[in-house]
N, C-alpha and C positions, 0 to 999 in steps of 0.2 A: 442431196449433196450437203455436207456439213459446212457451215459458214466458218470462216477463219476467226481467230480470237480478236483480231482488229475489227472485223465487221460486227462481231457480237458486241464489242465495247462501244463502237460508234452507234449501234442500234439502241443500246441502253442510254448512252450519254445524250443523244439527240431525240430520243423517243420516236425513232423512225418508223418502226412497225406499228406503234400505237397510232401514228398519224396516217397509216395506210400507204407508206412509201417503202422504198428499198434503198440500200446504200448505193447501188449502181445508178438508180434513178436520180438520187440526190447529186451524185457526182456529175452526171450528164446535165442536170439542171444548172449546176454551177458553171460548167463549161459554156452552156448556152447563154446564161446571163452575162458572163464575162464577154463572150463574143459580141453581144448586143451593145455593151457599154464600153468596150475597149477604146472606142473613138475618143473618150474623154481625155485620154493621155495625149492626144494630138490637139484636140479642140480647146481644152482649158488653157494650155500654155499659149496658144495663139491669141486667145481673148485677153488673158492676163498680161501678155506682153505689151498691150496697148496702154497699160498703166506704168510702163517703163521697167517691167520686170523681165529678166532674161528668160528666153523660151526654154532652154535646157534646164535651168533652175526650176522652172515651173513644172516640167515633166516629173522631176524627182519629188517635188512637194505634192503634186497631184497623186502620184502613186502612194506616197507615205500616208496622205490623208485618207485615201480609199482603203488602204490596208487597215489602218487603225479603226476607222469608223465601222467597216464591215465586220472586223473581228469582234468589236463590242456587241454588234447585233447578233453575231453567230453564237458567241460563247455565253453571253449573259441573258439574251432574250430568246434564243433558239427560234429565230424567225428567218425565212428565206428571203431576206431583204438586204440588198447591197447598197452601200453608201459611197458617195464621192462628191467632190465639189459641184454644187448645183449650177446648172446651165443658166438659169434665170438670174441668180445672184452674181455670178462672175461677170456677166455683161454689165450689170448696173454698177458693180464695184469699179470696173475698169473704165467704162465709157462715160458714165454719168458722174459718179462720185469723184473719181480721180481726175478725169480729163475735163469734163464740163464744169464741175463745181470747184475744181482746183484744190481738192482736199489732199494733203500729204498722204502718200501711200501707207506710211506707218500709222497715221491717224485713222486711215480707212480700215486697217487691220484691227485697230482698237475698237472701232464701231462693231466689227464682226464679233470680237471677243465679248463686248458688253451685251450685245444681242444674244449671243450663245449662252452666257451665264443666266440671263433672264429666261431664256428658252428652257434651259435645264431646270431652273427653279420651278417653273410651271409644270414641267414634265414629271418631276418626282412627287408632286402633290396629286391629289385625286381630281384636280380641276380638268386636266386634259382628257381623262377618261370620261368625266361627266359631260364635257363638251361633245365628245363623240356620241354618247348616249342621247344627248339632247337634240342631235340633228334629226329632224322629221324624216320619215321614210322617203317622201319625194326628193328631199335634198340628198339623202344617201344614194338613191338611184341616180340622181343628177351628177353626183361626184364621180360615180363609176363611169357614167356615159361621157361626161366632160373630159375625164382623163383618157378614156378610150379614144375619143375623137382627137384629142390633143396628140396622143401617140401616133395615130394614123396620119394626122396632118403633118407631124414632124417627119414621118417616113416619106410622105409624098413630096415634101419640100426638099429634104436632103437627097432624095433619089432623083430629083429634077423631073418628077412627074407633074408637079405643080410649080409653076413659074410666076413670080410676082409680076403684076401688070397694073396700070393706073386704075383700073376698075376692079381690082381684087387679084384673082389668080387665073391663069390660063393653063390648059393642059400642056405639058412639055412637048417639044418637037420630037417626032419619031425619027428624025435624022440625027438626034443627039445621042451619042453612044452611051452617055450616063443614063438617060431615060430607058434605052433599050436594055441595058444591063439590069436596071431595077425591075423592068417588066419580066425579064428572064427569071430573075430571082423570085419575083412574086408568084409567077406561075409554077416554078419548081417547088417552092416552099408550100404553096397551096396544094399541089399534088401530094407531097409528102404528108401533109396534115390529114388530107382526106383518106389516104391509104394507111394512116397511122404508122408511118415509118419511124422506128426509134431514132432519136437524134436528128429528125428531119430538118428542124430549123438550123441546127448547127451545121449539118451537111450543106444546106443551101448557102449559108454564109461562106463556107470554105469553097464551094463550087464557084460562086460569083467572084470571089477573090482570085481564084485560079484563072478564070476566064479573063478577068480584068488585066492580067499581065500581058495579054495578047491583043487587047482592044485599045486603040489609040484615039485620043481626043486632043485637038489643038497641037498636034505634032508630038504628043507624049503619051506613053501608056497610062491608062487610068490608074493602075497600081504598078509598082515597080519594086523589085527586090532591093533591100537595103545594102549599102556597101559593107556594113558589118552586122552580122546577126547578133553578136554579143558585144555589149559595151559595159564596162565596169562602172557601177553607180558611184556618183560623187555628190553627196548631199550638200546643198548650199547652207552651211551653218550660219551664215550671216542673216538668214531669214528666220532663224529660230527666235521666238518671242519678239516679233517685230512691232512693238507697241510704242505709242507716244501718248501717254496719259495726260501729260501737261497740256499738249495742244488740244486734246479732246475736251478737257474740262474748261479750258480757256475760251473755247468756241462752242460751248454746250448748247446755246440757244439755236445755233445753226445745225449742229450735228444730232441733237436729240430727235427731231422729226425723222431724220434718215435712219437712226437706230430703231425707232419705233416701226418704221416701214419694214426694215429687215426682219424684225421680231414677228410682226403680224403676218407678213407674207410667208416667211419660212415655217412658222408655226402651223398655219392652216394648209399650206402646200404640202408639207411633209406629212401632216396628219391625214390629209386626203389620200395621198399616195399609199401610206402604210395601211390605211383602212381598206383601200381597194385591193391591195395585195393579199391581205389576210382574208378578205371576203371572197376573192376569186379562188384562193387556195382552200376555201371552206374550213378555215381554222377558227372554229367556234366552239363554245362550251355547249353542254347539253341544253341549256336554256336559250340558245341561239345568239348569245352575246359573243363578241369577238374575243379571241385569245390575246389580243394586244393588251399588254399590261404596263405597269410602271417601269419594268426593266427595259422593255422595248422603247418606251418614250425617253427614258433616261439615257439609253445608249444613243438614240437619235440626237438628243440635245447635247450630250457630252462631245459628240463627234465634231460639232461646230467649234467648241472651245479648243479641242485638240487641233483642228484644222487651222484656226487662226494662229495658234502657237507655232505651227509648222510653217506658216507663211503662205496660206492660200485662202480663198474666199469660203463662204459658208458651205459646210459639208451637210448633205441631206440624203434622205432615202431616195433611191432612183426608181423612176417609173419603169425602167427596163427590167426591174425585178419580176414584172409580170410575165416577161418572156420565159424566165426560168420556171415560174409557176405553171405556165402552159406546158412546159417540158416535164412536169411532175414534181418540182421542188415543193417540199412541205415543211422542212426543218432548217435549223441553223447550219446543218452540214452543207447545204447549198451555198449559204453565205460564206462559210469557211473556205470552200473551194474557190470562190471568187476572190477572197482575200489572199489566198496562197498564190493564185494566178497573177494578181496584181503585184505581189511581192516578187514573183519570178520575173515579172516584166521590168523590174528595176535593172535587170541584166539583159533581158531579151526585148526590151521596149522597141528597138529599131525594127524587129520583125513584127511585133504586135501592131504598131501604128501603120503598117502597110495595108491593113484591112480598110478598103475604101468605104465611104458612106453608102455607095450603091449596093454593098453586100449586106449591110444591116438594115437598110431602109425597108426591104420587103417584109422582114420579120416584124418590124415595128407596125407596118400597115396592117398585117394580118392579126396581130395581137390586139391592136386597137379596135379593129372591126369586130373581133369576137366579143369585146366588152359591150358593144352596142345592143346585144341581145337583152340586156337588162331593161331596155325601154319597153319591151313587151309586157313586163310585170306591171307597168302603169296603165296599159291600154284599157283595162276594164275597171279602172278606178275613177275617182271623181275628176272634174275638170282641172282643179289645181294640182292633183296628183299626176296628171298627164302633161299639163302645160309647163309646170315648173322644170322637170328634167329636159323637156324639149327646148325650152327657152335657154337653159344652161348649155345644151348642145349647140344651139345656134350661136351663142356668144363665143364659145370655145373654138368652134370651127372657123369663124370669121376673124377672130382676133388672135387666136393662139395663146390666150392669156387665161390660165385656169383660175387664178385668184379673182379676176374681174367676173368670170363666170359664176364662181361660188358666191361672191358678194351680192351681185345683182339677182342671182337665183333665190337666195334666202330672203332678200328684201321683197322680191316679187311674190314669193310664197306667203310671206307675212301679210302683204297687202291683200292677197286673195282671201286669206282667212278673215281679215278685218272687214272686207266688204260683204262677205257671206255670213258675218256675225258668229264665226266659230271661235269665240273668245277663249274658250277653255283650252284650245290648242296653242294659243299664244302664251306659252309658259314663260316664267321669268328668265329662264336660260335662253329661250329663243329671242326674246326681246333684248336680252343682254348681247347676244351675238349680232342682232341687228344694229345695235349701237356701236359695237366694235367695227363692223364693216362700213357703217356710215363714216366713222372716223378714218378708216382706211382709205375710203374713196376721197375724203377731204384731203388727206395727206398727198394722194396722187395728184389731185387738182392743184395743190399749192406748190408741190416740189417737182412735178413732172416725172417722178420715179415710176418705173414699171409701165411706161407708155411707149413701148416700141424698143 
């Protein structure tokens, strides 16, 4: 069957065949990624509203930031990575910086802008690529495992299968409709994966959403049809370029540590996510090095600058991109489809945000678990090669904090090399990263940022 001119052009533009994919598979991967992260259109406004920002305004800025950031990654970097306002940064922005520290919201946006500029400056140099290459193999494995368990943990919590308790987490109640829906989706998606059903994860998301319309919790349906399927978008122009440079520089001694926290956290969090996506998609050069290059890093950094100018918190690579990779996404066409769906959501968002967390939680759990297979690569290695990723997994699953996992993991690994006198492996770059993470931990201890 002869391919259409459009398919042929897309294949050449995104190197789809060259990366072992098809146009249809890329479109499906984009739909699946979007289905897994569409929740951000409901969750980010809810979090940012705690900073005194109108929820409807935040829906529009969230969509605009996701479209711009993901388009950059699709068209300039050709990577299957979607971007949107980061879940970790938005909570710190609203709940800690604005509410607890009483920083004016426009000054807080200025912090995001300054951090984004510094982020981009680092990204367009060779430094970020060198940092990735400098990560020792046990740390690389640890990053993949820690992100995997983080995704699975997120799915367990949002699906009410793991419920917070004084001594940690308890398994959710089987009388809870949310837990039962999540289990239904988990088993359904698992069956689809084992049977290699095309679009299995997307079908599972849609199936749980449909069932949720008829399942009630606390007197209400878990999911409900919106009153209006279509709502014409109205962008909050008063949030464009919402900066207050005067206040930022007049309180520099207070705000600089916060800016450094955002910079370090977002830099390594996004780098770890992007590396895991590229590694999972097997997007490597013949010599085994990742295809992630300056264009991908610059797109990632620029997205935060654009996001702050649009009036939202730090925009970053989304770990849910791994769901699209599992569905076959290998090129920027996957990201382009995600961007187009976010753009369509500016009109259809009432319908999109009806997808309940119970529908996406099973997919997150299964994708996260699939990434834990990397631990087997360390089983036959040295003690430090096995203990380091296992230690990172332990920190990530107990705290849900990837950055703490990465910081302590690298410091733990360096200590193991030191006591076993493997000094040649303690390269200047590894020691430099140790210093950066020690400073990061110091910032946390002094400011309380990133601790819950």
